[in-house]
C-alpha positions in Angstrom: -25.3 8.7 21.8 -25.8 4.7 22.8 -27.7 2.8 25.3 -25.1 0.3 25.5 -23.7 1.6 28.9 -26.7 1.4 31.1 -28.1 -1.4 29.5 -24.8 -3.8 29.4 -24.6 -2.9 33.2 -28.1 -4.2 34.0 -27.7 -7.3 32.1 -23.9 -8.4 33.5 -25.3 -7.8 36.8 -28.2 -10.0 36.1 -25.7 -12.5 34.7 -23.8 -12.9 37.8 -26.6 -13.5 39.9 -27.6 -16.0 37.8 -24.6 -17.5 38.4 -24.6 -17.3 42.2 -28.3 -18.7 42.3 -29.6 -15.2 43.6 -33.4 -13.8 42.7 -33.9 -10.6 40.8 -31.6 -7.8 42.2 -33.0 -5.4 45.0 -35.7 -2.7 43.4 -38.0 -0.4 45.6 -41.6 -1.3 45.6 -44.4 0.8 46.4 -46.7 -1.3 49.2 -50.4 -1.2 48.1 -53.4 -3.2 47.9 -53.4 -2.1 44.3 -49.9 -3.5 43.5 -50.5 -6.8 45.5 -53.9 -7.3 43.9 -52.0 -6.8 40.5 -52.4 -9.7 37.4 -48.3 -9.8 37.5 -48.8 -11.3 41.0 -51.6 -13.5 40.5 -50.2 -15.0 37.3 -46.5 -15.7 37.8 -45.3 -19.0 36.3 -42.0 -20.5 38.0 -39.0 -20.4 36.2 -38.6 -24.5 36.5 -41.9 -24.7 34.6 -41.7 -22.9 32.1 -43.8 -24.2 28.9 -42.5 -24.6 25.4 -42.5 -21.2 23.4 -45.3 -20.2 21.1 -44.7 -21.4 17.7 -45.6 -18.1 16.1 -44.6 -15.3 18.4 -45.4 -11.7 16.8 -42.9 -8.8 17.1 -41.7 -4.8 16.1 -38.7 -4.0 15.4 -37.4 -0.3 16.8 -34.6 1.5 16.5 -32.5 3.5 19.1 -30.3 6.7 18.7 -30.9 7.6 15.2 -29.9 9.4 13.5 -26.5 8.7 14.5 -25.8 5.5 16.3 -22.5 4.5 17.0 -19.4 5.5 15.1 -18.9 6.2 11.4 -16.4 3.9 9.6 -13.9 6.1 7.2 -15.6 7.0 3.7 -19.6 6.3 5.2 -22.3 8.6 6.0 -25.2 8.9 8.0 -27.4 9.2 5.3 -25.7 6.1 3.3 -26.5 3.6 6.9 -29.6 4.8 7.3 -30.5 4.9 3.6 -29.7 1.2 3.4 -31.8 0.4 6.8 -34.5 1.9 5.5 -34.4 0.2 1.7 -33.8 -3.6 3.7 -37.4 -2.2 5.8 -39.3 -1.7 3.3 -38.2 -5.0 1.3 -39.6 -6.8 4.2 -42.7 -5.0 3.9 -41.8 -3.1 7.5 -42.7 0.3 6.7 -43.9 2.3 9.8 -41.2 0.8 12.0 -40.5 3.2 14.7 -37.0 5.0 15.2 -36.3 7.4 18.5 -34.7 10.0 17.7 -32.1 12.2 20.0 -32.2 15.5 18.0 -28.5 17.3 19.5 -27.1 14.6 16.9 -29.1 16.8 14.1 -27.3 20.1 14.9 -25.3 21.6 12.2 -24.6 18.5 10.6 -26.7 18.1 7.5 -25.6 14.5 6.7 -27.8 13.1 10.0 -30.3 15.6 8.9 -30.4 14.3 5.7 -30.5 10.7 7.6 -33.7 11.7 9.2 -35.3 13.1 6.1 -34.5 9.6 4.5 -35.6 7.6 7.2 -39.1 9.1 7.2 -39.5 9.4 3.5 -39.2 6.1 3.4 -42.4 5.4 5.2 -40.9 4.8 8.6 -42.1 6.5 11.9 -40.1 8.5 14.2 -40.0 8.8 18.3 -38.8 10.6 21.0 -35.7 9.6 22.6 -35.0 12.9 24.9 -33.1 15.4 22.8 -29.4 14.8 24.6 -29.8 11.1 25.7 -29.7 11.8 29.5 -29.8 9.1 32.7 -32.8 9.6 34.6 -31.0 7.5 37.1 -28.3 10.7 37.4 -30.8 13.5 36.5 -33.3 15.2 38.4 -37.3 14.6 36.9 -37.4 18.2 36.1 -34.3 18.2 34.2 -35.4 14.9 32.3 -38.7 16.3 31.5 -36.9 18.9 29.6 -34.5 17.0 27.6 -37.7 15.6 26.4 -39.4 18.9 25.5 -36.5 20.0 23.5 -36.7 17.0 21.4 -40.1 17.8 20.0 -39.0 21.1 17.9 -37.2 18.2 15.5 -40.0 15.4 16.0 -42.3 18.6 14.4 -39.7 19.1 11.6 -39.0 16.2 10.2 -42.6 14.3 10.8 -45.3 17.0 10.9 -48.3 14.3 9.8 -48.0 11.6 11.6 -48.2 10.1 15.3 -44.4 10.6 16.6 -45.7 10.6 20.6 -43.8 7.6 22.0 -41.2 7.8 23.9 -38.3 5.3 25.1 -36.9 6.1 27.8 -32.3 6.4 27.4 -31.1 3.2 28.6 -34.4 1.9 29.5 -33.9 3.8 33.0 -37.4 5.0 34.3 -36.4 6.0 38.0 -34.4 5.1 40.6 -36.7 6.3 42.9 -40.8 6.0 42.7 -41.2 10.0 43.5 -38.9 10.8 40.1 -40.9 7.5 38.1 -44.3 9.0 38.8 -43.1 12.3 37.6 -41.9 11.5 34.5 -45.0 9.4 33.8 -47.5 11.5 34.4 -45.2 14.4 32.2 -45.8 11.8 29.6 -49.4 11.3 29.9 -49.6 14.9 30.1 -48.2 15.5 27.0 -49.9 12.8 25.2 -47.2 10.4 24.9 -47.3 6.4 25.3 -43.7 4.7 26.6 -42.1 2.6 23.5 -41.5 -0.3 26.4 -39.1 -3.0 25.3 -39.7 -7.3 25.7 -36.3 -8.1 24.0 -32.5 -6.9 24.0 -29.7 -8.8 22.6 -27.6 -5.4 22.8 -26.8 -5.8 19.8 -25.0 -2.7 19.5 -22.1 -4.3 21.9 -21.1 -5.2 18.2 -20.6 -2.5 16.0 -17.5 -0.9 17.3 -15.4 -4.4 17.3 -17.0 -4.8 13.6 -16.0 -1.4 12.6 -12.5 -2.4 13.6 -12.6 -5.7 11.8 -13.8 -3.8 8.7 -11.3 -1.9 8.5 -8.3 -4.5 8.9 -10.0 -6.5 6.2 -10.2 -9.4 8.9 -12.6 -11.9 7.3 -12.0 -14.3 9.7 -13.5 -12.5 13.3 -15.9 -10.5 10.9 -17.2 -14.3 9.9 -17.5 -14.5 13.8 -18.5 -11.4 15.2 -21.6 -12.5 12.5 -22.3 -15.7 13.5 -22.1 -14.4 17.2 -24.4 -11.6 16.7 -27.2 -14.0 15.7 -26.2 -16.4 18.1 -26.5 -14.0 20.7 -30.1 -12.9 19.3 -31.2 -16.3 19.6 -30.2 -16.7 23.0 -31.2 -13.7 24.3 -34.5 -13.5 22.4 -35.6 -17.0 24.0 -34.2 -15.3 27.1 -37.1 -12.6 26.8 -39.4 -14.9 26.0 -39.2 -17.1 28.9 -39.0 -13.9 31.3 -42.6 -12.9 30.0 -43.7 -16.0 30.8 -42.5 -15.9 34.1 -43.3 -12.2 34.7 -47.2 -12.4 33.0 -48.1 -16.1 33.1 -47.8 -16.5 29.0 -45.8 -14.5 25.9 -46.8 -11.2 24.9 -46.5 -10.0 21.7 -42.8 -8.5 21.6 -40.9 -5.4 21.5 -37.3 -5.9 20.0 -34.6 -3.2 20.9 -32.2 -2.2 17.3 -29.6 0.3 17.3 -29.2 1.6 13.6 -25.4 0.7 13.7 -23.3 -0.1 11.0 -23.0 -3.4 12.4 -27.0 -3.9 12.9 -27.5 -2.3 9.5 -25.0 -5.4 7.6 -27.0 -7.9 10.1 -30.4 -7.2 9.0 -31.5 -9.4 6.2 -29.8 -11.9 8.7 -31.6 -11.0 11.4 -34.9 -10.5 9.4 -34.2 -14.3 8.1 -33.4 -15.9 11.3 -36.4 -14.5 13.2 -38.8 -15.5 10.2 -36.9 -19.8 11.0 -37.9 -19.1 14.2 -41.9 -18.3 13.5 -42.1 -14.8 14.2 -44.7 -12.5 12.6 -44.2 -8.5 12.1 -46.5 -5.8 12.8 -46.5 -2.1 14.5 -45.6 -0.9 17.3 -48.5 0.4 18.3 -50.8 -2.7 17.9 -48.1 -4.7 19.5 -48.7 -2.5 23.2 -52.7 -2.9 22.8 -51.7 -6.3 24.5 -52.9 -5.9 28.2 -49.5 -6.5 29.9 -48.1 -3.1 28.7 -51.0 -1.2 30.4 -49.3 -3.0 33.3 -47.0 -1.0 36.1 -44.2 -2.5 38.0 -44.8 0.1 40.5 -40.6 -0.3 41.5 -38.1 1.8 41.0 -35.0 0.9 39.5 -31.8 2.2 38.9 -30.4 0.1 36.0 -34.0 -0.5 34.6 -34.3 -2.6 31.3 -37.2 -4.7 29.4 -40.5 -4.9 30.8 -40.0 -8.5 32.0 -37.1 -7.5 33.9 -38.4 -4.9 35.6 -41.0 -7.5 37.0 -38.8 -9.6 37.5 -36.4 -7.4 39.4 -38.8 -5.8 41.6 -40.8 -9.2 42.4 -37.6 -10.6 43.4 -38.0 -13.6 41.0 -34.9 -16.4 39.2 -34.4 -15.6 35.7 -34.0 -18.0 33.3 -30.7 -19.6 32.6 -28.6 -18.3 29.7 -25.5 -17.6 28.0 -23.9 -14.6 28.4 -22.8 -12.3 25.0 -18.8 -12.9 24.5 -18.2 -9.1 26.1 -14.3 -10.1 26.7 -14.0 -10.8 23.1 -15.5 -8.2 21.3 -13.3 -5.7 23.3 -10.4 -7.5 22.5 -10.7 -8.6 18.9 -9.0 -6.7 15.7 -7.5 -4.8 18.2 
């Protein structure tokens, strides 16, 4: 399963809107005294008055779609990919990193089952990403809640001792109606979950198909382009996310970076970590990051497209996004065909 389609759709919509000079797309916002007086309203920063970014921002890495993100290349295994990913995280002292599990991929597949064991045995954590990766925009709240519950037996089986009560919405879609959004959030609260919100997302999984094609063709020139464009896009969208935080919350906050356990990101992780360190990032855990009060704020708005937390606030308040360079989506689709 991949979060690619929903998030890519949302990001590209915002890119088009920015080109047209239009503020955030329509979202359904509850009108209430509490919402009108929230911190998000009081601390907004106009896009034209952004301050310099912090020299030492904080981030935690998270990985979606474990244990089977993206397609497998011929001759590779899920276990090998996860072993390599976990080894790189351990080498950088990032034990405790959360991977969000879609348990349907575990059924009758010894390779994915062993891959998830390797992740947990390496000291990494797991969280709930639903059993079958449904869209809350398309599903009812009741069906979505059942899919969350279906994921729990696997989480208990593979990690019975640690805290797996963190939930990541597929496609980052939290509900296209307020009733649906409220119902699922109430269910999560009643069952002891915290929402693993995202602040930084550069759609790393958009590189995976192209990367696999170029690897199979041994096309070194295009592989070099893919690796550099991956890092360039990461730098651009991480900057964008941090500036969005200033607009949404009045200041930068500790960050949650969304990644996927794909072949491309597994191979690129050493370079990505080096780039983050060059940009001054310090690494910490998901629970520590999400203690920040910004994560307790409720945008109290419905959206069909979802998105990272700062986006949710910008969209609901119809605020202008900072300018940014879109990902090279056309070339990613055509390269090494």
